[in-house]
PyMOL Python script that loads the backbone (N, CA, C, O; Angstrom):
from pymol import cmd

cmd.read_pdbstr("""\
ATOM      1  N   MET A   1      76.442   1.542 -20.604  1.00  0.00           N
ATOM      2  CA  MET A   1      76.341   1.831 -19.188  1.00  0.00           C
ATOM      3  C   MET A   1      76.102   3.334 -19.018  1.00  0.00           C
ATOM      4  O   MET A   1      76.549   4.156 -19.817  1.00  0.00           O
ATOM      5  N   GLY A   2      75.390   3.649 -17.958  1.00  0.00           N
ATOM      6  CA  GLY A   2      75.074   5.044 -17.665  1.00  0.00           C
ATOM      7  C   GLY A   2      76.196   5.721 -16.912  1.00  0.00           C
ATOM      8  O   GLY A   2      77.371   5.588 -17.255  1.00  0.00           O
ATOM      9  N   PHE A   3      75.815   6.442 -15.890  1.00  0.00           N
ATOM     10  CA  PHE A   3      76.778   7.166 -15.084  1.00  0.00           C
ATOM     11  C   PHE A   3      77.339   6.259 -13.993  1.00  0.00           C
ATOM     12  O   PHE A   3      76.777   5.202 -13.705  1.00  0.00           O
ATOM     13  N   SER A   4      78.449   6.677 -13.390  1.00  0.00           N
ATOM     14  CA  SER A   4      79.045   5.901 -12.293  1.00  0.00           C
ATOM     15  C   SER A   4      78.216   6.107 -11.024  1.00  0.00           C
ATOM     16  O   SER A   4      77.397   7.022 -10.945  1.00  0.00           O
ATOM     17  N   GLN A   5      78.443   5.243 -10.038  1.00  0.00           N
ATOM     18  CA  GLN A   5      77.731   5.388  -8.776  1.00  0.00           C
ATOM     19  C   GLN A   5      78.100   6.702  -8.091  1.00  0.00           C
ATOM     20  O   GLN A   5      77.250   7.325  -7.454  1.00  0.00           O
ATOM     21  N   ASP A   6      79.352   7.128  -8.214  1.00  0.00           N
ATOM     22  CA  ASP A   6      79.751   8.414  -7.630  1.00  0.00           C
ATOM     23  C   ASP A   6      78.994   9.565  -8.284  1.00  0.00           C
ATOM     24  O   ASP A   6      78.575  10.502  -7.606  1.00  0.00           O
ATOM     25  N   GLN A   7      78.823   9.493  -9.591  1.00  0.00           N
ATOM     26  CA  GLN A   7      78.070  10.530 -10.292  1.00  0.00           C
ATOM     27  C   GLN A   7      76.605  10.515  -9.874  1.00  0.00           C
ATOM     28  O   GLN A   7      75.985  11.569  -9.737  1.00  0.00           O
ATOM     29  N   GLU A   8      76.054   9.327  -9.673  1.00  0.00           N
ATOM     30  CA  GLU A   8      74.665   9.224  -9.228  1.00  0.00           C
ATOM     31  C   GLU A   8      74.498   9.804  -7.822  1.00  0.00           C
ATOM     32  O   GLU A   8      73.507  10.479  -7.545  1.00  0.00           O
ATOM     33  N   LEU A   9      75.465   9.543  -6.931  1.00  0.00           N
ATOM     34  CA  LEU A   9      75.395  10.115  -5.586  1.00  0.00           C
ATOM     35  C   LEU A   9      75.507  11.634  -5.636  1.00  0.00           C
ATOM     36  O   LEU A   9      74.821  12.327  -4.885  1.00  0.00           O
ATOM     37  N   GLU A  10      76.358  12.155  -6.504  1.00  0.00           N
ATOM     38  CA  GLU A  10      76.467  13.599  -6.664  1.00  0.00           C
ATOM     39  C   GLU A  10      75.164  14.182  -7.197  1.00  0.00           C
ATOM     40  O   GLU A  10      74.747  15.259  -6.771  1.00  0.00           O
ATOM     41  N   ALA A  11      74.520  13.481  -8.122  1.00  0.00           N
ATOM     42  CA  ALA A  11      73.226  13.943  -8.636  1.00  0.00           C
ATOM     43  C   ALA A  11      72.177  13.947  -7.528  1.00  0.00           C
ATOM     44  O   ALA A  11      71.359  14.864  -7.456  1.00  0.00           O
ATOM     45  N   ASP A  12      72.191  12.927  -6.659  1.00  0.00           N
ATOM     46  CA  ASP A  12      71.284  12.905  -5.510  1.00  0.00           C
ATOM     47  C   ASP A  12      71.519  14.120  -4.613  1.00  0.00           C
ATOM     48  O   ASP A  12      70.573  14.783  -4.190  1.00  0.00           O
ATOM     49  N   ALA A  13      72.801  14.403  -4.328  1.00  0.00           N
ATOM     50  CA  ALA A  13      73.138  15.527  -3.458  1.00  0.00           C
ATOM     51  C   ALA A  13      72.706  16.853  -4.077  1.00  0.00           C
ATOM     52  O   ALA A  13      72.162  17.715  -3.387  1.00  0.00           O
ATOM     53  N   GLN A  14      72.944  17.014  -5.357  1.00  0.00           N
ATOM     54  CA  GLN A  14      72.549  18.245  -6.050  1.00  0.00           C
ATOM     55  C   GLN A  14      71.023  18.378  -6.064  1.00  0.00           C
ATOM     56  O   GLN A  14      70.487  19.466  -5.852  1.00  0.00           O
ATOM     57  N   GLY A  15      70.342  17.280  -6.311  1.00  0.00           N
ATOM     58  CA  GLY A  15      68.874  17.308  -6.292  1.00  0.00           C
ATOM     59  C   GLY A  15      68.345  17.681  -4.926  1.00  0.00           C
ATOM     60  O   GLY A  15      67.370  18.425  -4.815  1.00  0.00           O
ATOM     61  N   GLN A  16      68.985  17.167  -3.876  1.00  0.00           N
ATOM     62  CA  GLN A  16      68.550  17.511  -2.525  1.00  0.00           C
ATOM     63  C   GLN A  16      68.795  18.995  -2.239  1.00  0.00           C
ATOM     64  O   GLN A  16      67.950  19.657  -1.636  1.00  0.00           O
ATOM     65  N   ARG A  17      69.942  19.516  -2.667  1.00  0.00           N
ATOM     66  CA  ARG A  17      70.211  20.946  -2.475  1.00  0.00           C
ATOM     67  C   ARG A  17      69.157  21.794  -3.192  1.00  0.00           C
ATOM     68  O   ARG A  17      68.676  22.783  -2.638  1.00  0.00           O
ATOM     69  N   LEU A  18      68.801  21.416  -4.412  1.00  0.00           N
ATOM     70  CA  LEU A  18      67.782  22.157  -5.157  1.00  0.00           C
ATOM     71  C   LEU A  18      66.421  22.070  -4.468  1.00  0.00           C
ATOM     72  O   LEU A  18      65.688  23.057  -4.404  1.00  0.00           O
ATOM     73  N   ALA A  19      66.086  20.885  -3.954  1.00  0.00           N
ATOM     74  CA  ALA A  19      64.809  20.712  -3.258  1.00  0.00           C
ATOM     75  C   ALA A  19      64.763  21.566  -1.992  1.00  0.00           C
ATOM     76  O   ALA A  19      63.741  22.186  -1.700  1.00  0.00           O
ATOM     77  N   ILE A  20      65.861  21.601  -1.242  1.00  0.00           N
ATOM     78  CA  ILE A  20      65.921  22.426  -0.026  1.00  0.00           C
ATOM     79  C   ILE A  20      65.769  23.897  -0.389  1.00  0.00           C
ATOM     80  O   ILE A  20      65.029  24.630   0.266  1.00  0.00           O
ATOM     81  N   ASP A  21      66.472  24.327  -1.436  1.00  0.00           N
ATOM     82  CA  ASP A  21      66.367  25.722  -1.883  1.00  0.00           C
ATOM     83  C   ASP A  21      64.940  26.071  -2.290  1.00  0.00           C
ATOM     84  O   ASP A  21      64.521  27.222  -2.166  1.00  0.00           O
ATOM     85  N   ALA A  22      64.196  25.083  -2.774  1.00  0.00           N
ATOM     86  CA  ALA A  22      62.809  25.311  -3.196  1.00  0.00           C
ATOM     87  C   ALA A  22      61.832  25.204  -2.026  1.00  0.00           C
ATOM     88  O   ALA A  22      60.630  25.403  -2.201  1.00  0.00           O
ATOM     89  N   GLY A  23      62.351  24.887  -0.821  1.00  0.00           N
ATOM     90  CA  GLY A  23      61.494  24.842   0.353  1.00  0.00           C
ATOM     91  C   GLY A  23      60.977  23.473   0.746  1.00  0.00           C
ATOM     92  O   GLY A  23      60.127  23.362   1.630  1.00  0.00           O
ATOM     93  N   TYR A  24      61.473  22.440   0.109  1.00  0.00           N
ATOM     94  CA  TYR A  24      61.027  21.081   0.442  1.00  0.00           C
ATOM     95  C   TYR A  24      61.774  20.554   1.667  1.00  0.00           C
ATOM     96  O   TYR A  24      62.857  21.034   2.001  1.00  0.00           O
ATOM     97  N   ASP A  25      61.189  19.574   2.322  1.00  0.00           N
ATOM     98  CA  ASP A  25      61.761  18.941   3.502  1.00  0.00           C
ATOM     99  C   ASP A  25      63.059  18.230   3.112  1.00  0.00           C
ATOM    100  O   ASP A  25      63.045  17.393   2.210  1.00  0.00           O
ATOM    101  N   PRO A  26      64.188  18.545   3.775  1.00  0.00           N
ATOM    102  CA  PRO A  26      65.449  17.903   3.415  1.00  0.00           C
ATOM    103  C   PRO A  26      65.493  16.408   3.723  1.00  0.00           C
ATOM    104  O   PRO A  26      66.330  15.693   3.173  1.00  0.00           O
ATOM    105  N   ALA A  27      64.611  15.925   4.589  1.00  0.00           N
ATOM    106  CA  ALA A  27      64.585  14.494   4.921  1.00  0.00           C
ATOM    107  C   ALA A  27      63.734  13.685   3.948  1.00  0.00           C
ATOM    108  O   ALA A  27      63.693  12.458   4.038  1.00  0.00           O
ATOM    109  N   ALA A  28      63.063  14.352   3.030  1.00  0.00           N
ATOM    110  CA  ALA A  28      62.138  13.655   2.130  1.00  0.00           C
ATOM    111  C   ALA A  28      62.839  12.661   1.208  1.00  0.00           C
ATOM    112  O   ALA A  28      62.297  11.587   0.946  1.00  0.00           O
ATOM    113  N   ALA A  29      64.021  12.990   0.714  1.00  0.00           N
ATOM    114  CA  ALA A  29      64.728  12.076  -0.194  1.00  0.00           C
ATOM    115  C   ALA A  29      65.096  10.789   0.535  1.00  0.00           C
ATOM    116  O   ALA A  29      64.903   9.697  -0.001  1.00  0.00           O
ATOM    117  N   ALA A  30      65.625  10.906   1.754  1.00  0.00           N
ATOM    118  CA  ALA A  30      65.977   9.710   2.525  1.00  0.00           C
ATOM    119  C   ALA A  30      64.729   8.878   2.816  1.00  0.00           C
ATOM    120  O   ALA A  30      64.772   7.649   2.764  1.00  0.00           O
ATOM    121  N   ALA A  31      63.621   9.549   3.120  1.00  0.00           N
ATOM    122  CA  ALA A  31      62.369   8.825   3.379  1.00  0.00           C
ATOM    123  C   ALA A  31      61.912   8.081   2.127  1.00  0.00           C
ATOM    124  O   ALA A  31      61.439   6.948   2.216  1.00  0.00           O
ATOM    125  N   LEU A  32      62.052   8.710   0.967  1.00  0.00           N
ATOM    126  CA  LEU A  32      61.673   8.060  -0.289  1.00  0.00           C
ATOM    127  C   LEU A  32      62.516   6.805  -0.526  1.00  0.00           C
ATOM    128  O   LEU A  32      61.978   5.749  -0.858  1.00  0.00           O
ATOM    129  N   PHE A  33      63.830   6.920  -0.359  1.00  0.00           N
ATOM    130  CA  PHE A  33      64.693   5.755  -0.582  1.00  0.00           C
ATOM    131  C   PHE A  33      64.417   4.655   0.440  1.00  0.00           C
ATOM    132  O   PHE A  33      64.521   3.472   0.117  1.00  0.00           O
ATOM    133  N   SER A  34      64.068   5.031   1.660  1.00  0.00           N
ATOM    134  CA  SER A  34      63.694   4.030   2.674  1.00  0.00           C
ATOM    135  C   SER A  34      62.436   3.285   2.261  1.00  0.00           C
ATOM    136  O   SER A  34      62.359   2.063   2.387  1.00  0.00           O
ATOM    137  N   ARG A  35      61.442   4.031   1.763  1.00  0.00           N
ATOM    138  CA  ARG A  35      60.197   3.385   1.306  1.00  0.00           C
ATOM    139  C   ARG A  35      60.461   2.477   0.112  1.00  0.00           C
ATOM    140  O   ARG A  35      59.903   1.383   0.034  1.00  0.00           O
ATOM    141  N   LEU A  36      61.299   2.914  -0.810  1.00  0.00           N
ATOM    142  CA  LEU A  36      61.627   2.072  -1.967  1.00  0.00           C
ATOM    143  C   LEU A  36      62.344   0.794  -1.534  1.00  0.00           C
ATOM    144  O   LEU A  36      62.045  -0.290  -2.035  1.00  0.00           O
ATOM    145  N   ALA A  37      63.294   0.925  -0.598  1.00  0.00           N
ATOM    146  CA  ALA A  37      64.018  -0.247  -0.112  1.00  0.00           C
ATOM    147  C   ALA A  37      63.059  -1.226   0.549  1.00  0.00           C
ATOM    148  O   ALA A  37      63.166  -2.436   0.349  1.00  0.00           O
ATOM    149  N   ALA A  38      62.119  -0.705   1.340  1.00  0.00           N
ATOM    150  CA  ALA A  38      61.142  -1.576   2.003  1.00  0.00           C
ATOM    151  C   ALA A  38      60.197  -2.207   0.980  1.00  0.00           C
ATOM    152  O   ALA A  38      59.866  -3.389   1.083  1.00  0.00           O
ATOM    153  N   ARG A  39      59.775  -1.437   0.019  1.00  0.00           N
ATOM    154  CA  ARG A  39      58.822  -1.932  -0.988  1.00  0.00           C
ATOM    155  C   ARG A  39      59.412  -3.051  -1.830  1.00  0.00           C
ATOM    156  O   ARG A  39      58.729  -4.024  -2.152  1.00  0.00           O
ATOM    157  N   PHE A  40      60.675  -2.910  -2.182  1.00  0.00           N
ATOM    158  CA  PHE A  40      61.317  -3.888  -3.045  1.00  0.00           C
ATOM    159  C   PHE A  40      62.196  -4.860  -2.269  1.00  0.00           C
ATOM    160  O   PHE A  40      62.999  -5.585  -2.857  1.00  0.00           O
ATOM    161  N   HIS A  41      62.044  -4.874  -0.958  1.00  0.00           N
ATOM    162  CA  HIS A  41      62.706  -5.841  -0.081  1.00  0.00           C
ATOM    163  C   HIS A  41      64.219  -5.863  -0.272  1.00  0.00           C
ATOM    164  O   HIS A  41      64.831  -6.929  -0.325  1.00  0.00           O
ATOM    165  N   VAL A  42      64.806  -4.694  -0.373  1.00  0.00           N
ATOM    166  CA  VAL A  42      66.254  -4.592  -0.543  1.00  0.00           C
ATOM    167  C   VAL A  42      66.940  -5.135   0.703  1.00  0.00           C
ATOM    168  O   VAL A  42      66.608  -4.752   1.824  1.00  0.00           O
ATOM    169  N   GLY A  43      67.889  -6.020   0.497  1.00  0.00           N
ATOM    170  CA  GLY A  43      68.657  -6.576   1.596  1.00  0.00           C
ATOM    171  C   GLY A  43      67.930  -7.642   2.389  1.00  0.00           C
ATOM    172  O   GLY A  43      68.384  -8.005   3.475  1.00  0.00           O
ATOM    173  N   SER A  44      66.812  -8.160   1.885  1.00  0.00           N
ATOM    174  CA  SER A  44      66.048  -9.133   2.656  1.00  0.00           C
ATOM    175  C   SER A  44      66.236 -10.567   2.163  1.00  0.00           C
ATOM    176  O   SER A  44      65.473 -11.455   2.544  1.00  0.00           O
ATOM    177  N   ARG A  45      67.223 -10.796   1.337  1.00  0.00           N
ATOM    178  CA  ARG A  45      67.471 -12.141   0.821  1.00  0.00           C
ATOM    179  C   ARG A  45      67.985 -13.030   1.956  1.00  0.00           C
ATOM    180  O   ARG A  45      68.904 -12.640   2.677  1.00  0.00           O
ATOM    181  N   PRO A  46      67.402 -14.215   2.117  1.00  0.00           N
ATOM    182  CA  PRO A  46      67.888 -15.108   3.182  1.00  0.00           C
ATOM    183  C   PRO A  46      69.298 -15.600   2.864  1.00  0.00           C
ATOM    184  O   PRO A  46      69.660 -15.749   1.697  1.00  0.00           O
ATOM    185  N   PRO A  47      70.088 -15.851   3.904  1.00  0.00           N
ATOM    186  CA  PRO A  47      71.453 -16.322   3.657  1.00  0.00           C
ATOM    187  C   PRO A  47      71.460 -17.718   3.048  1.00  0.00           C
ATOM    188  O   PRO A  47      70.559 -18.523   3.285  1.00  0.00           O
ATOM    189  N   ALA A  48      72.483 -17.981   2.271  1.00  0.00           N
ATOM    190  CA  ALA A  48      72.636 -19.304   1.654  1.00  0.00           C
ATOM    191  C   ALA A  48      72.887 -20.342   2.744  1.00  0.00           C
ATOM    192  O   ALA A  48      73.471 -20.032   3.782  1.00  0.00           O
ATOM    193  N   THR A  49      72.441 -21.576   2.501  1.00  0.00           N
ATOM    194  CA  THR A  49      72.584 -22.632   3.501  1.00  0.00           C
ATOM    195  C   THR A  49      73.567 -23.721   3.087  1.00  0.00           C
ATOM    196  O   THR A  49      73.833 -24.642   3.859  1.00  0.00           O
ATOM    197  N   THR A  50      74.101 -23.626   1.893  1.00  0.00           N
ATOM    198  CA  THR A  50      75.071 -24.618   1.417  1.00  0.00           C
ATOM    199  C   THR A  50      76.258 -23.888   0.798  1.00  0.00           C
ATOM    200  O   THR A  50      76.135 -22.727   0.408  1.00  0.00           O
ATOM    201  N   PRO A  51      77.403 -24.555   0.704  1.00  0.00           N
ATOM    202  CA  PRO A  51      78.546 -23.916   0.035  1.00  0.00           C
ATOM    203  C   PRO A  51      78.234 -23.521  -1.414  1.00  0.00           C
ATOM    204  O   PRO A  51      78.626 -22.447  -1.871  1.00  0.00           O
ATOM    205  N   ALA A  52      77.532 -24.390  -2.121  1.00  0.00           N
ATOM    206  CA  ALA A  52      77.171 -24.063  -3.512  1.00  0.00           C
ATOM    207  C   ALA A  52      76.248 -22.856  -3.547  1.00  0.00           C
ATOM    208  O   ALA A  52      76.357 -22.008  -4.433  1.00  0.00           O
ATOM    209  N   GLY A  53      75.347 -22.779  -2.592  1.00  0.00           N
ATOM    210  CA  GLY A  53      74.438 -21.633  -2.515  1.00  0.00           C
ATOM    211  C   GLY A  53      75.189 -20.348  -2.209  1.00  0.00           C
ATOM    212  O   GLY A  53      74.862 -19.293  -2.752  1.00  0.00           O
ATOM    213  N   GLU A  54      76.193 -20.430  -1.344  1.00  0.00           N
ATOM    214  CA  GLU A  54      77.005 -19.258  -1.023  1.00  0.00           C
ATOM    215  C   GLU A  54      77.759 -18.762  -2.255  1.00  0.00           C
ATOM    216  O   GLU A  54      77.834 -17.559  -2.505  1.00  0.00           O
ATOM    217  N   VAL A  55      78.315 -19.696  -3.019  1.00  0.00           N
ATOM    218  CA  VAL A  55      79.042 -19.321  -4.237  1.00  0.00           C
ATOM    219  C   VAL A  55      78.078 -18.690  -5.239  1.00  0.00           C
ATOM    220  O   VAL A  55      78.380 -17.650  -5.823  1.00  0.00           O
ATOM    221  N   ALA A  56      76.930 -19.314  -5.434  1.00  0.00           N
ATOM    222  CA  ALA A  56      75.948 -18.777  -6.381  1.00  0.00           C
ATOM    223  C   ALA A  56      75.496 -17.385  -5.963  1.00  0.00           C
ATOM    224  O   ALA A  56      75.359 -16.497  -6.805  1.00  0.00           O
ATOM    225  N   GLN A  57      75.264 -17.190  -4.667  1.00  0.00           N
ATOM    226  CA  GLN A  57      74.832 -15.882  -4.181  1.00  0.00           C
ATOM    227  C   GLN A  57      75.936 -14.842  -4.375  1.00  0.00           C
ATOM    228  O   GLN A  57      75.660 -13.716  -4.787  1.00  0.00           O
ATOM    229  N   ALA A  58      77.182 -15.212  -4.082  1.00  0.00           N
ATOM    230  CA  ALA A  58      78.298 -14.283  -4.245  1.00  0.00           C
ATOM    231  C   ALA A  58      78.491 -13.895  -5.708  1.00  0.00           C
ATOM    232  O   ALA A  58      78.712 -12.725  -6.021  1.00  0.00           O
ATOM    233  N   VAL A  59      78.408 -14.878  -6.601  1.00  0.00           N
ATOM    234  CA  VAL A  59      78.556 -14.596  -8.032  1.00  0.00           C
ATOM    235  C   VAL A  59      77.421 -13.695  -8.512  1.00  0.00           C
ATOM    236  O   VAL A  59      77.655 -12.742  -9.255  1.00  0.00           O
ATOM    237  N   GLY A  60      76.209 -13.990  -8.095  1.00  0.00           N
ATOM    238  CA  GLY A  60      75.060 -13.167  -8.484  1.00  0.00           C
ATOM    239  C   GLY A  60      75.197 -11.731  -8.010  1.00  0.00           C
ATOM    240  O   GLY A  60      74.897 -10.793  -8.748  1.00  0.00           O
ATOM    241  N   GLU A  61      75.650 -11.565  -6.774  1.00  0.00           N
ATOM    242  CA  GLU A  61      75.841 -10.210  -6.245  1.00  0.00           C
ATOM    243  C   GLU A  61      76.956  -9.475  -6.977  1.00  0.00           C
ATOM    244  O   GLU A  61      76.836  -8.282  -7.254  1.00  0.00           O
ATOM    245  N   ALA A  62      78.041 -10.180  -7.292  1.00  0.00           N
ATOM    246  CA  ALA A  62      79.160  -9.557  -8.008  1.00  0.00           C
ATOM    247  C   ALA A  62      78.743  -9.112  -9.403  1.00  0.00           C
ATOM    248  O   ALA A  62      79.080  -8.011  -9.837  1.00  0.00           O
ATOM    249  N   ILE A  63      78.018  -9.959 -10.093  1.00  0.00           N
ATOM    250  CA  ILE A  63      77.552  -9.601 -11.443  1.00  0.00           C
ATOM    251  C   ILE A  63      76.583  -8.431 -11.369  1.00  0.00           C
ATOM    252  O   ILE A  63      76.664  -7.499 -12.168  1.00  0.00           O
ATOM    253  N   GLY A  64      75.667  -8.482 -10.408  1.00  0.00           N
ATOM    254  CA  GLY A  64      74.715  -7.384 -10.244  1.00  0.00           C
ATOM    255  C   GLY A  64      75.408  -6.072  -9.930  1.00  0.00           C
ATOM    256  O   GLY A  64      75.037  -5.030 -10.469  1.00  0.00           O
ATOM    257  N   ALA A  65      76.423  -6.110  -9.055  1.00  0.00           N
ATOM    258  CA  ALA A  65      77.152  -4.902  -8.696  1.00  0.00           C
ATOM    259  C   ALA A  65      77.921  -4.340  -9.896  1.00  0.00           C
ATOM    260  O   ALA A  65      78.040  -3.124 -10.044  1.00  0.00           O
ATOM    261  N   TYR A  66      78.433  -5.211 -10.737  1.00  0.00           N
ATOM    262  CA  TYR A  66      79.185  -4.762 -11.905  1.00  0.00           C
ATOM    263  C   TYR A  66      78.309  -3.954 -12.851  1.00  0.00           C
ATOM    264  O   TYR A  66      78.754  -2.953 -13.412  1.00  0.00           O
ATOM    265  N   PHE A  67      77.073  -4.384 -13.025  1.00  0.00           N
ATOM    266  CA  PHE A  67      76.183  -3.720 -13.978  1.00  0.00           C
ATOM    267  C   PHE A  67      75.316  -2.639 -13.343  1.00  0.00           C
ATOM    268  O   PHE A  67      74.601  -1.936 -14.057  1.00  0.00           O
ATOM    269  N   ARG A  68      75.360  -2.492 -12.046  1.00  0.00           N
ATOM    270  CA  ARG A  68      74.537  -1.499 -11.356  1.00  0.00           C
ATOM    271  C   ARG A  68      75.159  -0.122 -11.523  1.00  0.00           C
ATOM    272  O   ARG A  68      76.346   0.059 -11.251  1.00  0.00           O
ATOM    273  N   THR A  69      74.380   0.843 -11.964  1.00  0.00           N
ATOM    274  CA  THR A  69      74.878   2.206 -12.066  1.00  0.00           C
ATOM    275  C   THR A  69      74.455   3.033 -10.868  1.00  0.00           C
ATOM    276  O   THR A  69      75.158   3.969 -10.488  1.00  0.00           O
ATOM    277  N   HIS A  70      73.320   2.706 -10.264  1.00  0.00           N
ATOM    278  CA  HIS A  70      72.860   3.452  -9.104  1.00  0.00           C
ATOM    279  C   HIS A  70      73.393   2.792  -7.832  1.00  0.00           C
ATOM    280  O   HIS A  70      73.444   1.566  -7.734  1.00  0.00           O
ATOM    281  N   PRO A  71      73.785   3.609  -6.869  1.00  0.00           N
ATOM    282  CA  PRO A  71      74.256   3.053  -5.596  1.00  0.00           C
ATOM    283  C   PRO A  71      73.125   2.300  -4.894  1.00  0.00           C
ATOM    284  O   PRO A  71      71.953   2.556  -5.170  1.00  0.00           O
ATOM    285  N   PRO A  72      73.458   1.382  -3.998  1.00  0.00           N
ATOM    286  CA  PRO A  72      72.416   0.685  -3.239  1.00  0.00           C
ATOM    287  C   PRO A  72      71.574   1.688  -2.447  1.00  0.00           C
ATOM    288  O   PRO A  72      72.070   2.737  -2.037  1.00  0.00           O
ATOM    289  N   SER A  73      70.307   1.362  -2.239  1.00  0.00           N
ATOM    290  CA  SER A  73      69.393   2.281  -1.537  1.00  0.00           C
ATOM    291  C   SER A  73      69.915   2.696  -0.178  1.00  0.00           C
ATOM    292  O   SER A  73      69.792   3.860   0.202  1.00  0.00           O
ATOM    293  N   GLN A  74      70.507   1.748   0.573  1.00  0.00           N
ATOM    294  CA  GLN A  74      71.017   2.105   1.909  1.00  0.00           C
ATOM    295  C   GLN A  74      72.106   3.174   1.835  1.00  0.00           C
ATOM    296  O   GLN A  74      72.196   4.027   2.717  1.00  0.00           O
ATOM    297  N   GLU A  75      72.911   3.135   0.815  1.00  0.00           N
ATOM    298  CA  GLU A  75      73.941   4.150   0.639  1.00  0.00           C
ATOM    299  C   GLU A  75      73.314   5.494   0.264  1.00  0.00           C
ATOM    300  O   GLU A  75      73.774   6.546   0.709  1.00  0.00           O
ATOM    301  N   ARG A  76      72.274   5.453  -0.549  1.00  0.00           N
ATOM    302  CA  ARG A  76      71.590   6.684  -0.945  1.00  0.00           C
ATOM    303  C   ARG A  76      70.854   7.290   0.239  1.00  0.00           C
ATOM    304  O   ARG A  76      70.774   8.513   0.351  1.00  0.00           O
ATOM    305  N   ILE A  77      70.320   6.466   1.118  1.00  0.00           N
ATOM    306  CA  ILE A  77      69.640   6.972   2.315  1.00  0.00           C
ATOM    307  C   ILE A  77      70.638   7.698   3.209  1.00  0.00           C
ATOM    308  O   ILE A  77      70.353   8.775   3.734  1.00  0.00           O
ATOM    309  N   ARG A  78      71.812   7.094   3.376  1.00  0.00           N
ATOM    310  CA  ARG A  78      72.849   7.693   4.215  1.00  0.00           C
ATOM    311  C   ARG A  78      73.286   9.044   3.655  1.00  0.00           C
ATOM    312  O   ARG A  78      74.155   9.699   4.230  1.00  0.00           O
TER     313      ARG A  78
END
""", "prot")
cmd.dss("prot")
cmd.show_as("cartoon", "prot")
cmd.util.cbc("prot")
cmd.orient("prot")
């Protein structure tokens, strides 16, 4: 496993500070993460329609969250 999500958020913040110091638009990072979320349809999964589907979706999300090192795009945008 790589870094923790907190470490990744700190790296995002440090990168943004460096970009601002270099004269780049401070809103550019949030715009990039918004475009990535839209491109990869983050958060656009339709809700489950059966109890078994709800369980499968919850288990899939839990497993994915366990192995995810980067925070969700919406959190990075914020």
